[in-house]
PyMOL Python script that loads the backbone (N, CA, C, O; Angstrom):
from pymol import cmd

cmd.read_pdbstr("""\
ATOM      1  N   MET A   1      22.011 128.832  55.311  1.00  0.00           N
ATOM      2  CA  MET A   1      21.014 127.815  55.012  1.00  0.00           C
ATOM      3  C   MET A   1      21.089 126.754  54.948  1.00  0.00           C
ATOM      4  O   MET A   1      20.115 126.150  55.397  1.00  0.00           O
ATOM      5  N   TYR A   2      22.292 125.869  54.348  1.00  0.00           N
ATOM      6  CA  TYR A   2      22.615 124.467  54.212  1.00  0.00           C
ATOM      7  C   TYR A   2      23.096 124.115  55.838  1.00  0.00           C
ATOM      8  O   TYR A   2      23.247 122.937  56.164  1.00  0.00           O
ATOM      9  N   ALA A   3      23.251 124.875  56.510  1.00  0.00           N
ATOM     10  CA  ALA A   3      23.805 124.107  57.745  1.00  0.00           C
ATOM     11  C   ALA A   3      22.397 124.161  58.306  1.00  0.00           C
ATOM     12  O   ALA A   3      22.193 123.000  58.661  1.00  0.00           O
ATOM     13  N   GLN A   4      21.083 125.028  58.639  1.00  0.00           N
ATOM     14  CA  GLN A   4      20.470 124.934  59.733  1.00  0.00           C
ATOM     15  C   GLN A   4      19.622 123.824  58.989  1.00  0.00           C
ATOM     16  O   GLN A   4      18.636 123.307  59.513  1.00  0.00           O
ATOM     17  N   LYS A   5      20.154 123.448  57.523  1.00  0.00           N
ATOM     18  CA  LYS A   5      18.995 122.107  57.011  1.00  0.00           C
ATOM     19  C   LYS A   5      19.541 120.968  57.425  1.00  0.00           C
ATOM     20  O   LYS A   5      19.027 119.867  57.224  1.00  0.00           O
ATOM     21  N   ASP A   6      20.755 121.181  58.107  1.00  0.00           N
ATOM     22  CA  ASP A   6      21.599 119.970  58.130  1.00  0.00           C
ATOM     23  C   ASP A   6      21.572 119.746  59.706  1.00  0.00           C
ATOM     24  O   ASP A   6      21.716 118.697  60.334  1.00  0.00           O
ATOM     25  N   ALA A   7      21.366 120.932  60.119  1.00  0.00           N
ATOM     26  CA  ALA A   7      20.794 120.719  61.997  1.00  0.00           C
ATOM     27  C   ALA A   7      19.320 120.100  61.874  1.00  0.00           C
ATOM     28  O   ALA A   7      19.059 119.340  62.806  1.00  0.00           O
ATOM     29  N   ASN A   8      18.542 120.222  61.150  1.00  0.00           N
ATOM     30  CA  ASN A   8      17.311 119.959  61.121  1.00  0.00           C
ATOM     31  C   ASN A   8      16.947 118.731  60.603  1.00  0.00           C
ATOM     32  O   ASN A   8      15.897 118.143  60.866  1.00  0.00           O
ATOM     33  N   THR A   9      17.784 118.365  59.897  1.00  0.00           N
ATOM     34  CA  THR A   9      18.009 116.868  59.292  1.00  0.00           C
ATOM     35  C   THR A   9      18.917 115.858  60.535  1.00  0.00           C
ATOM     36  O   THR A   9      19.072 114.655  60.326  1.00  0.00           O
ATOM     37  N   ARG A  10      19.332 116.368  61.502  1.00  0.00           N
ATOM     38  CA  ARG A  10      19.738 115.701  62.279  1.00  0.00           C
ATOM     39  C   ARG A  10      18.788 115.448  63.617  1.00  0.00           C
ATOM     40  O   ARG A  10      18.677 114.465  64.349  1.00  0.00           O
ATOM     41  N   ARG A  11      18.277 116.495  63.627  1.00  0.00           N
ATOM     42  CA  ARG A  11      17.141 116.199  64.832  1.00  0.00           C
ATOM     43  C   ARG A  11      15.638 115.711  64.433  1.00  0.00           C
ATOM     44  O   ARG A  11      14.795 115.544  65.314  1.00  0.00           O
ATOM     45  N   SER A  12      15.383 115.517  63.221  1.00  0.00           N
ATOM     46  CA  SER A  12      14.324 114.562  62.818  1.00  0.00           C
ATOM     47  C   SER A  12      14.889 113.798  62.916  1.00  0.00           C
ATOM     48  O   SER A  12      14.508 113.123  63.872  1.00  0.00           O
ATOM     49  N   THR A  13      15.886 113.320  62.341  1.00  0.00           N
ATOM     50  CA  THR A  13      16.689 111.569  62.068  1.00  0.00           C
ATOM     51  C   THR A  13      16.442 111.081  63.702  1.00  0.00           C
ATOM     52  O   THR A  13      15.935 109.966  63.819  1.00  0.00           O
ATOM     53  N   ALA A  14      16.748 111.800  64.926  1.00  0.00           N
ATOM     54  CA  ALA A  14      17.111 111.464  65.806  1.00  0.00           C
ATOM     55  C   ALA A  14      15.937 111.025  66.448  1.00  0.00           C
ATOM     56  O   ALA A  14      15.735 109.935  66.983  1.00  0.00           O
ATOM     57  N   ARG A  15      15.061 112.152  66.320  1.00  0.00           N
ATOM     58  CA  ARG A  15      13.473 111.540  66.855  1.00  0.00           C
ATOM     59  C   ARG A  15      12.650 110.295  65.926  1.00  0.00           C
ATOM     60  O   ARG A  15      11.808 109.584  66.474  1.00  0.00           O
ATOM     61  N   TRP A  16      12.978 110.148  64.584  1.00  0.00           N
ATOM     62  CA  TRP A  16      12.873 109.154  64.007  1.00  0.00           C
ATOM     63  C   TRP A  16      13.536 107.713  64.298  1.00  0.00           C
ATOM     64  O   TRP A  16      12.968 106.630  64.158  1.00  0.00           O
ATOM     65  N   ALA A  17      14.778 107.916  64.707  1.00  0.00           N
ATOM     66  CA  ALA A  17      15.178 107.049  65.312  1.00  0.00           C
ATOM     67  C   ALA A  17      15.082 106.133  66.723  1.00  0.00           C
ATOM     68  O   ALA A  17      15.429 105.019  67.118  1.00  0.00           O
ATOM     69  N   THR A  18      14.404 107.295  67.211  1.00  0.00           N
ATOM     70  CA  THR A  18      14.168 106.840  68.661  1.00  0.00           C
ATOM     71  C   THR A  18      12.575 105.738  68.266  1.00  0.00           C
ATOM     72  O   THR A  18      12.264 104.757  68.941  1.00  0.00           O
ATOM     73  N   CYS A  19      12.038 106.086  67.428  1.00  0.00           N
ATOM     74  CA  CYS A  19      10.198 105.793  66.811  1.00  0.00           C
ATOM     75  C   CYS A  19      10.619 104.330  66.548  1.00  0.00           C
ATOM     76  O   CYS A  19       9.982 103.327  66.870  1.00  0.00           O
ATOM     77  N   ALA A  20      12.023 104.397  65.786  1.00  0.00           N
ATOM     78  CA  ALA A  20      12.137 103.026  64.953  1.00  0.00           C
ATOM     79  C   ALA A  20      12.620 102.028  66.045  1.00  0.00           C
ATOM     80  O   ALA A  20      12.944 100.979  65.489  1.00  0.00           O
ATOM     81  N   TRP A  21      12.789 101.964  67.408  1.00  0.00           N
ATOM     82  CA  TRP A  21      13.184 101.455  67.910  1.00  0.00           C
ATOM     83  C   TRP A  21      12.340 101.066  68.858  1.00  0.00           C
ATOM     84  O   TRP A  21      12.593  99.946  69.301  1.00  0.00           O
ATOM     85  N   MET A  22      11.040 101.830  69.516  1.00  0.00           N
ATOM     86  CA  MET A  22       9.951 102.266  70.120  1.00  0.00           C
ATOM     87  C   MET A  22       8.943 101.126  70.017  1.00  0.00           C
ATOM     88  O   MET A  22       7.865 101.455  69.524  1.00  0.00           O
ATOM     89  N   PRO A  23       9.076  99.871  70.378  1.00  0.00           N
ATOM     90  CA  PRO A  23       7.754  99.020  69.979  1.00  0.00           C
ATOM     91  C   PRO A  23       6.349  99.447  70.417  1.00  0.00           C
ATOM     92  O   PRO A  23       5.189  99.168  70.112  1.00  0.00           O
ATOM     93  N   VAL A  24       6.825 100.045  71.055  1.00  0.00           N
ATOM     94  CA  VAL A  24       4.783 100.398  71.364  1.00  0.00           C
ATOM     95  C   VAL A  24       4.747 101.912  72.122  1.00  0.00           C
ATOM     96  O   VAL A  24       5.779 102.509  72.426  1.00  0.00           O
ATOM     97  N   GLY A  25       3.322 102.455  72.387  1.00  0.00           N
ATOM     98  CA  GLY A  25       3.341 103.515  72.629  1.00  0.00           C
ATOM     99  C   GLY A  25       2.876 104.485  71.704  1.00  0.00           C
ATOM    100  O   GLY A  25       2.858 103.882  70.631  1.00  0.00           O
ATOM    101  N   PRO A  26       2.435 105.814  71.488  1.00  0.00           N
ATOM    102  CA  PRO A  26       1.296 106.503  70.760  1.00  0.00           C
ATOM    103  C   PRO A  26       2.702 107.239  69.971  1.00  0.00           C
ATOM    104  O   PRO A  26       2.522 108.262  69.309  1.00  0.00           O
ATOM    105  N   VAL A  27       3.541 106.875  70.048  1.00  0.00           N
ATOM    106  CA  VAL A  27       4.740 107.812  68.915  1.00  0.00           C
ATOM    107  C   VAL A  27       4.700 106.308  67.503  1.00  0.00           C
ATOM    108  O   VAL A  27       4.666 106.172  66.280  1.00  0.00           O
ATOM    109  N   ALA A  28       4.740 105.410  68.887  1.00  0.00           N
ATOM    110  CA  ALA A  28       5.131 104.040  67.523  1.00  0.00           C
ATOM    111  C   ALA A  28       3.706 103.916  66.717  1.00  0.00           C
ATOM    112  O   ALA A  28       3.684 103.724  65.502  1.00  0.00           O
ATOM    113  N   ASP A  29       2.838 104.011  67.300  1.00  0.00           N
ATOM    114  CA  ASP A  29       1.322 103.882  66.500  1.00  0.00           C
ATOM    115  C   ASP A  29       1.282 104.742  65.955  1.00  0.00           C
ATOM    116  O   ASP A  29       0.265 104.530  65.296  1.00  0.00           O
ATOM    117  N   ALA A  30       1.770 106.062  65.543  1.00  0.00           N
ATOM    118  CA  ALA A  30       1.695 106.983  64.582  1.00  0.00           C
ATOM    119  C   ALA A  30       2.333 106.529  63.764  1.00  0.00           C
ATOM    120  O   ALA A  30       1.761 106.187  62.729  1.00  0.00           O
ATOM    121  N   LEU A  31       3.624 106.361  63.882  1.00  0.00           N
ATOM    122  CA  LEU A  31       4.410 105.802  63.295  1.00  0.00           C
ATOM    123  C   LEU A  31       3.683 104.650  62.014  1.00  0.00           C
ATOM    124  O   LEU A  31       3.528 104.499  60.802  1.00  0.00           O
ATOM    125  N   ASN A  32       3.515 104.271  62.853  1.00  0.00           N
ATOM    126  CA  ASN A  32       2.802 102.575  62.192  1.00  0.00           C
ATOM    127  C   ASN A  32       1.758 102.703  61.264  1.00  0.00           C
ATOM    128  O   ASN A  32       1.756 101.952  60.289  1.00  0.00           O
ATOM    129  N   LEU A  33       0.783 103.618  61.427  1.00  0.00           N
ATOM    130  CA  LEU A  33      -0.213 104.121  61.368  1.00  0.00           C
ATOM    131  C   LEU A  33       0.092 104.657  59.772  1.00  0.00           C
ATOM    132  O   LEU A  33      -0.528 104.229  58.798  1.00  0.00           O
ATOM    133  N   ASN A  34       0.884 105.406  59.726  1.00  0.00           N
ATOM    134  CA  ASN A  34       1.573 106.542  58.881  1.00  0.00           C
ATOM    135  C   ASN A  34       2.158 105.343  57.755  1.00  0.00           C
ATOM    136  O   ASN A  34       1.869 105.168  56.572  1.00  0.00           O
ATOM    137  N   ALA A  35       2.780 104.862  58.357  1.00  0.00           N
ATOM    138  CA  ALA A  35       3.501 103.516  57.227  1.00  0.00           C
ATOM    139  C   ALA A  35       2.419 102.857  56.897  1.00  0.00           C
ATOM    140  O   ALA A  35       2.289 102.800  55.674  1.00  0.00           O
ATOM    141  N   GLY A  36       1.532 102.298  57.532  1.00  0.00           N
ATOM    142  CA  GLY A  36       0.382 101.231  56.726  1.00  0.00           C
ATOM    143  C   GLY A  36      -0.268 101.945  55.917  1.00  0.00           C
ATOM    144  O   GLY A  36      -0.722 101.252  55.005  1.00  0.00           O
ATOM    145  N   VAL A  37      -0.660 103.607  55.786  1.00  0.00           N
ATOM    146  CA  VAL A  37      -1.515 103.908  55.073  1.00  0.00           C
ATOM    147  C   VAL A  37      -0.577 104.061  54.131  1.00  0.00           C
ATOM    148  O   VAL A  37      -1.015 103.438  53.164  1.00  0.00           O
ATOM    149  N   ALA A  38       0.725 104.647  53.776  1.00  0.00           N
ATOM    150  CA  ALA A  38       1.591 104.243  52.904  1.00  0.00           C
ATOM    151  C   ALA A  38       1.690 103.266  51.764  1.00  0.00           C
ATOM    152  O   ALA A  38       1.586 103.417  50.547  1.00  0.00           O
ATOM    153  N   LEU A  39       1.932 102.168  52.564  1.00  0.00           N
ATOM    154  CA  LEU A  39       1.839 101.160  52.282  1.00  0.00           C
ATOM    155  C   LEU A  39       0.578 100.618  51.168  1.00  0.00           C
ATOM    156  O   LEU A  39       0.664  99.810  50.244  1.00  0.00           O
ATOM    157  N   ALA A  40      -0.598 101.411  51.665  1.00  0.00           N
ATOM    158  CA  ALA A  40      -2.050 100.668  51.523  1.00  0.00           C
ATOM    159  C   ALA A  40      -1.903 101.538  50.023  1.00  0.00           C
ATOM    160  O   ALA A  40      -1.902 101.000  48.915  1.00  0.00           O
ATOM    161  N   ALA A  41      -1.794 102.836  50.256  1.00  0.00           N
ATOM    162  CA  ALA A  41      -1.588 103.683  48.726  1.00  0.00           C
ATOM    163  C   ALA A  41      -0.393 103.236  47.726  1.00  0.00           C
ATOM    164  O   ALA A  41      -0.366 103.645  46.565  1.00  0.00           O
ATOM    165  N   ALA A  42       0.495 102.454  48.203  1.00  0.00           N
ATOM    166  CA  ALA A  42       1.921 102.453  47.146  1.00  0.00           C
ATOM    167  C   ALA A  42       1.199 100.680  46.521  1.00  0.00           C
ATOM    168  O   ALA A  42       1.765 100.015  45.653  1.00  0.00           O
ATOM    169  N   GLN A  43      -0.136 100.243  47.244  1.00  0.00           N
ATOM    170  CA  GLN A  43      -0.468  99.005  46.643  1.00  0.00           C
ATOM    171  C   GLN A  43       0.519  97.669  47.114  1.00  0.00           C
ATOM    172  O   GLN A  43       0.673  96.543  46.640  1.00  0.00           O
ATOM    173  N   ILE A  44       1.070  98.353  48.232  1.00  0.00           N
ATOM    174  CA  ILE A  44       2.108  97.184  48.890  1.00  0.00           C
ATOM    175  C   ILE A  44       1.361  96.359  49.627  1.00  0.00           C
ATOM    176  O   ILE A  44       1.744  95.193  49.715  1.00  0.00           O
ATOM    177  N   ALA A  45       0.233  96.740  50.264  1.00  0.00           N
ATOM    178  CA  ALA A  45      -0.746  96.116  51.292  1.00  0.00           C
ATOM    179  C   ALA A  45      -1.958  96.165  50.793  1.00  0.00           C
ATOM    180  O   ALA A  45      -2.268  97.338  50.588  1.00  0.00           O
ATOM    181  N   PRO A  46      -3.060  95.176  50.407  1.00  0.00           N
ATOM    182  CA  PRO A  46      -4.301  95.389  50.562  1.00  0.00           C
ATOM    183  C   PRO A  46      -4.763  96.645  50.977  1.00  0.00           C
ATOM    184  O   PRO A  46      -5.500  97.210  50.170  1.00  0.00           O
ATOM    185  N   ASP A  47      -4.501  97.277  52.112  1.00  0.00           N
ATOM    186  CA  ASP A  47      -5.526  97.978  52.769  1.00  0.00           C
ATOM    187  C   ASP A  47      -4.664  98.582  53.878  1.00  0.00           C
ATOM    188  O   ASP A  47      -3.462  98.322  53.930  1.00  0.00           O
ATOM    189  N   PRO A  48      -5.188  99.291  54.663  1.00  0.00           N
ATOM    190  CA  PRO A  48      -4.242 100.559  55.513  1.00  0.00           C
ATOM    191  C   PRO A  48      -4.294  99.136  56.630  1.00  0.00           C
ATOM    192  O   PRO A  48      -3.280  98.455  56.785  1.00  0.00           O
ATOM    193  N   ALA A  49      -5.258  98.896  57.166  1.00  0.00           N
ATOM    194  CA  ALA A  49      -5.527  97.653  58.426  1.00  0.00           C
ATOM    195  C   ALA A  49      -3.807  96.456  58.366  1.00  0.00           C
ATOM    196  O   ALA A  49      -3.029  96.018  59.213  1.00  0.00           O
ATOM    197  N   ALA A  50      -3.923  96.383  57.072  1.00  0.00           N
ATOM    198  CA  ALA A  50      -2.688  95.043  56.865  1.00  0.00           C
ATOM    199  C   ALA A  50      -1.329  95.916  56.711  1.00  0.00           C
ATOM    200  O   ALA A  50      -0.300  95.607  57.313  1.00  0.00           O
ATOM    201  N   GLY A  51      -1.402  96.784  56.044  1.00  0.00           N
ATOM    202  CA  GLY A  51      -0.399  98.055  55.840  1.00  0.00           C
ATOM    203  C   GLY A  51       0.580  98.173  57.241  1.00  0.00           C
ATOM    204  O   GLY A  51       1.794  98.277  57.411  1.00  0.00           O
ATOM    205  N   VAL A  52      -0.489  98.106  58.063  1.00  0.00           N
ATOM    206  CA  VAL A  52      -0.158  98.657  59.652  1.00  0.00           C
ATOM    207  C   VAL A  52       0.806  97.488  60.217  1.00  0.00           C
ATOM    208  O   VAL A  52       1.908  97.553  60.762  1.00  0.00           O
ATOM    209  N   ALA A  53      -0.157  96.217  59.829  1.00  0.00           N
ATOM    210  CA  ALA A  53       0.285  94.637  60.453  1.00  0.00           C
ATOM    211  C   ALA A  53       2.258  94.876  59.849  1.00  0.00           C
ATOM    212  O   ALA A  53       3.289  95.125  60.475  1.00  0.00           O
ATOM    213  N   MET A  54       1.983  94.655  58.506  1.00  0.00           N
ATOM    214  CA  MET A  54       3.271  94.950  58.022  1.00  0.00           C
ATOM    215  C   MET A  54       4.506  96.212  58.234  1.00  0.00           C
ATOM    216  O   MET A  54       5.735  96.157  58.206  1.00  0.00           O
ATOM    217  N   ALA A  55       3.866  96.958  58.378  1.00  0.00           N
ATOM    218  CA  ALA A  55       4.894  98.138  59.513  1.00  0.00           C
ATOM    219  C   ALA A  55       4.930  97.711  61.074  1.00  0.00           C
ATOM    220  O   ALA A  55       6.051  97.891  61.549  1.00  0.00           O
ATOM    221  N   GLN A  56       4.221  97.320  61.763  1.00  0.00           N
ATOM    222  CA  GLN A  56       4.596  96.653  62.943  1.00  0.00           C
ATOM    223  C   GLN A  56       5.279  95.486  63.148  1.00  0.00           C
ATOM    224  O   GLN A  56       5.659  95.162  64.273  1.00  0.00           O
ATOM    225  N   GLU A  57       5.526  94.637  61.899  1.00  0.00           N
ATOM    226  CA  GLU A  57       6.307  93.765  61.859  1.00  0.00           C
ATOM    227  C   GLU A  57       7.753  93.985  61.627  1.00  0.00           C
ATOM    228  O   GLU A  57       8.779  93.528  62.129  1.00  0.00           O
ATOM    229  N   ALA A  58       7.486  94.833  60.704  1.00  0.00           N
ATOM    230  CA  ALA A  58       8.784  95.123  60.478  1.00  0.00           C
ATOM    231  C   ALA A  58       9.535  96.209  61.293  1.00  0.00           C
ATOM    232  O   ALA A  58      10.756  96.362  61.254  1.00  0.00           O
ATOM    233  N   GLN A  59       8.769  96.862  61.952  1.00  0.00           N
ATOM    234  CA  GLN A  59       9.484  97.599  63.438  1.00  0.00           C
ATOM    235  C   GLN A  59      10.139  96.290  64.501  1.00  0.00           C
ATOM    236  O   GLN A  59      11.352  96.155  64.659  1.00  0.00           O
ATOM    237  N   ARG A  60       9.331  95.584  65.026  1.00  0.00           N
ATOM    238  CA  ARG A  60       9.386  94.321  65.614  1.00  0.00           C
ATOM    239  C   ARG A  60      10.765  93.828  65.177  1.00  0.00           C
ATOM    240  O   ARG A  60      11.808  93.920  65.825  1.00  0.00           O
ATOM    241  N   ALA A  61      10.601  93.315  64.025  1.00  0.00           N
ATOM    242  CA  ALA A  61      11.736  92.502  63.196  1.00  0.00           C
ATOM    243  C   ALA A  61      13.117  93.719  63.312  1.00  0.00           C
ATOM    244  O   ALA A  61      14.044  92.913  63.389  1.00  0.00           O
ATOM    245  N   GLY A  62      13.453  94.415  63.341  1.00  0.00           N
ATOM    246  CA  GLY A  62      14.279  95.628  63.396  1.00  0.00           C
ATOM    247  C   GLY A  62      14.348  95.945  62.072  1.00  0.00           C
ATOM    248  O   GLY A  62      15.382  96.540  61.771  1.00  0.00           O
ATOM    249  N   LYS A  63      13.366  95.683  60.936  1.00  0.00           N
ATOM    250  CA  LYS A  63      13.420  96.412  59.472  1.00  0.00           C
ATOM    251  C   LYS A  63      13.640  98.140  59.762  1.00  0.00           C
ATOM    252  O   LYS A  63      14.398  98.928  59.196  1.00  0.00           O
ATOM    253  N   ALA A  64      12.828  98.321  60.679  1.00  0.00           N
ATOM    254  CA  ALA A  64      12.448  99.840  60.441  1.00  0.00           C
ATOM    255  C   ALA A  64      13.754 100.813  60.297  1.00  0.00           C
ATOM    256  O   ALA A  64      14.108 101.821  59.685  1.00  0.00           O
ATOM    257  N   GLY A  65      14.417  99.538  61.586  1.00  0.00           N
ATOM    258  CA  GLY A  65      16.057 100.939  61.796  1.00  0.00           C
ATOM    259  C   GLY A  65      16.955 100.710  60.565  1.00  0.00           C
ATOM    260  O   GLY A  65      17.973 101.348  60.297  1.00  0.00           O
ATOM    261  N   ALA A  66      16.431  99.726  59.880  1.00  0.00           N
ATOM    262  CA  ALA A  66      17.552  99.399  58.723  1.00  0.00           C
ATOM    263  C   ALA A  66      17.355 100.609  57.772  1.00  0.00           C
ATOM    264  O   ALA A  66      18.117 101.515  57.436  1.00  0.00           O
ATOM    265  N   VAL A  67      15.868 100.268  57.403  1.00  0.00           N
ATOM    266  CA  VAL A  67      15.778 101.117  56.698  1.00  0.00           C
ATOM    267  C   VAL A  67      15.761 102.770  56.808  1.00  0.00           C
ATOM    268  O   VAL A  67      15.716 103.443  55.778  1.00  0.00           O
ATOM    269  N   LEU A  68      15.805 103.454  58.268  1.00  0.00           N
ATOM    270  CA  LEU A  68      16.122 104.548  58.818  1.00  0.00           C
ATOM    271  C   LEU A  68      17.793 104.701  58.455  1.00  0.00           C
ATOM    272  O   LEU A  68      18.129 105.781  57.970  1.00  0.00           O
ATOM    273  N   GLN A  69      18.465 104.040  58.593  1.00  0.00           N
ATOM    274  CA  GLN A  69      19.684 103.910  58.302  1.00  0.00           C
ATOM    275  C   GLN A  69      20.407 104.069  56.762  1.00  0.00           C
ATOM    276  O   GLN A  69      21.524 104.472  56.437  1.00  0.00           O
ATOM    277  N   ARG A  70      19.327 103.597  56.019  1.00  0.00           N
ATOM    278  CA  ARG A  70      19.849 103.692  54.590  1.00  0.00           C
ATOM    279  C   ARG A  70      19.527 105.434  54.042  1.00  0.00           C
ATOM    280  O   ARG A  70      20.136 106.226  53.323  1.00  0.00           O
ATOM    281  N   TRP A  71      18.223 105.474  54.838  1.00  0.00           N
ATOM    282  CA  TRP A  71      17.543 106.827  54.544  1.00  0.00           C
ATOM    283  C   TRP A  71      18.674 108.092  54.975  1.00  0.00           C
ATOM    284  O   TRP A  71      19.143 108.866  54.141  1.00  0.00           O
ATOM    285  N   VAL A  72      18.872 108.113  55.869  1.00  0.00           N
ATOM    286  CA  VAL A  72      20.093 108.767  56.541  1.00  0.00           C
ATOM    287  C   VAL A  72      21.318 108.923  55.630  1.00  0.00           C
ATOM    288  O   VAL A  72      21.768 110.050  55.424  1.00  0.00           O
ATOM    289  N   ALA A  73      21.860 107.868  55.095  1.00  0.00           N
ATOM    290  CA  ALA A  73      22.847 108.073  54.486  1.00  0.00           C
ATOM    291  C   ALA A  73      22.612 108.333  52.808  1.00  0.00           C
ATOM    292  O   ALA A  73      23.522 108.575  52.015  1.00  0.00           O
ATOM    293  N   THR A  74      21.149 108.218  52.471  1.00  0.00           N
ATOM    294  CA  THR A  74      20.796 108.961  51.461  1.00  0.00           C
ATOM    295  C   THR A  74      21.019 110.264  51.478  1.00  0.00           C
ATOM    296  O   THR A  74      21.814 110.826  50.726  1.00  0.00           O
ATOM    297  N   SER A  75      20.106 110.997  52.614  1.00  0.00           N
ATOM    298  CA  SER A  75      19.917 112.365  52.694  1.00  0.00           C
ATOM    299  C   SER A  75      21.325 112.465  52.756  1.00  0.00           C
ATOM    300  O   SER A  75      21.788 112.906  51.704  1.00  0.00           O
ATOM    301  N   GLN A  76      22.278 112.173  53.738  1.00  0.00           N
ATOM    302  CA  GLN A  76      23.368 112.872  53.565  1.00  0.00           C
ATOM    303  C   GLN A  76      24.290 112.992  52.460  1.00  0.00           C
ATOM    304  O   GLN A  76      24.778 114.111  52.297  1.00  0.00           O
ATOM    305  N   ARG A  77      24.599 112.154  51.739  1.00  0.00           N
ATOM    306  CA  ARG A  77      24.953 112.161  50.197  1.00  0.00           C
ATOM    307  C   ARG A  77      24.186 112.905  49.306  1.00  0.00           C
ATOM    308  O   ARG A  77      24.724 113.324  48.281  1.00  0.00           O
ATOM    309  N   GLU A  78      22.901 113.157  49.556  1.00  0.00           N
ATOM    310  CA  GLU A  78      22.344 114.304  48.344  1.00  0.00           C
ATOM    311  C   GLU A  78      22.374 115.687  49.498  1.00  0.00           C
ATOM    312  O   GLU A  78      22.149 116.755  48.930  1.00  0.00           O
ATOM    313  N   ALA A  79      22.546 115.763  50.561  1.00  0.00           N
ATOM    314  CA  ALA A  79      22.444 117.292  50.973  1.00  0.00           C
ATOM    315  C   ALA A  79      24.198 117.497  50.979  1.00  0.00           C
ATOM    316  O   ALA A  79      24.645 118.588  51.332  1.00  0.00           O
ATOM    317  N   ALA A  80      25.086 116.446  50.592  1.00  0.00           N
ATOM    318  CA  ALA A  80      26.609 116.752  50.372  1.00  0.00           C
ATOM    319  C   ALA A  80      26.879 117.495  49.057  1.00  0.00           C
ATOM    320  O   ALA A  80      27.649 118.430  48.833  1.00  0.00           O
ATOM    321  N   ALA A  81      25.665 116.535  47.881  1.00  0.00           N
ATOM    322  CA  ALA A  81      25.763 116.829  46.354  1.00  0.00           C
ATOM    323  C   ALA A  81      25.283 118.096  46.240  1.00  0.00           C
ATOM    324  O   ALA A  81      25.471 118.771  45.228  1.00  0.00           O
ATOM    325  N   GLU A  82      24.671 118.481  47.206  1.00  0.00           N
ATOM    326  CA  GLU A  82      23.723 119.682  46.665  1.00  0.00           C
ATOM    327  C   GLU A  82      24.438 120.944  47.195  1.00  0.00           C
ATOM    328  O   GLU A  82      24.347 122.063  46.689  1.00  0.00           O
ATOM    329  N   ALA A  83      25.201 120.591  48.341  1.00  0.00           N
ATOM    330  CA  ALA A  83      25.924 121.941  48.824  1.00  0.00           C
ATOM    331  C   ALA A  83      27.300 121.929  47.812  1.00  0.00           C
ATOM    332  O   ALA A  83      27.844 123.031  47.735  1.00  0.00           O
ATOM    333  N   THR A  84      27.767 121.122  47.233  1.00  0.00           N
ATOM    334  CA  THR A  84      28.623 120.865  46.252  1.00  0.00           C
ATOM    335  C   THR A  84      28.018 121.926  44.949  1.00  0.00           C
ATOM    336  O   THR A  84      28.638 122.832  44.393  1.00  0.00           O
ATOM    337  N   GLU A  85      26.891 121.557  44.748  1.00  0.00           N
ATOM    338  CA  GLU A  85      26.864 122.026  43.159  1.00  0.00           C
ATOM    339  C   GLU A  85      26.034 123.647  43.953  1.00  0.00           C
ATOM    340  O   GLU A  85      25.151 124.041  43.191  1.00  0.00           O
ATOM    341  N   HIS A  86      26.138 124.366  44.968  1.00  0.00           N
ATOM    342  CA  HIS A  86      25.792 125.465  45.283  1.00  0.00           C
ATOM    343  C   HIS A  86      27.290 126.102  45.550  1.00  0.00           C
ATOM    344  O   HIS A  86      27.362 127.307  45.309  1.00  0.00           O
ATOM    345  N   SER A  87      28.235 125.601  45.914  1.00  0.00           N
ATOM    346  CA  SER A  87      29.340 126.538  46.495  1.00  0.00           C
ATOM    347  C   SER A  87      30.349 126.506  45.110  1.00  0.00           C
ATOM    348  O   SER A  87      31.404 127.139  45.101  1.00  0.00           O
TER     349      SER A  87
END
""", "prot")
cmd.dss("prot")
cmd.show_as("cartoon", "prot")
cmd.util.cbc("prot")
cmd.orient("prot")
């Protein structure tokens, strides 16, 4: 079960890594739209349009990749801790 979870995480991470570096196109648009709505919902952006603009800027500046790398590291630590708990 944990091996399958790890394989799925690696595949998902690879997909998101591609999106994080892809500045234009439908995948980048979907990623930025999702992030923009999330930023508005979290009241970090005043509305979804401003959130999308913030997400696009973060992507252009390379910040999206840095966040992805932190997320990957955190996910891997959590998966290792969970596997240790269940062994």
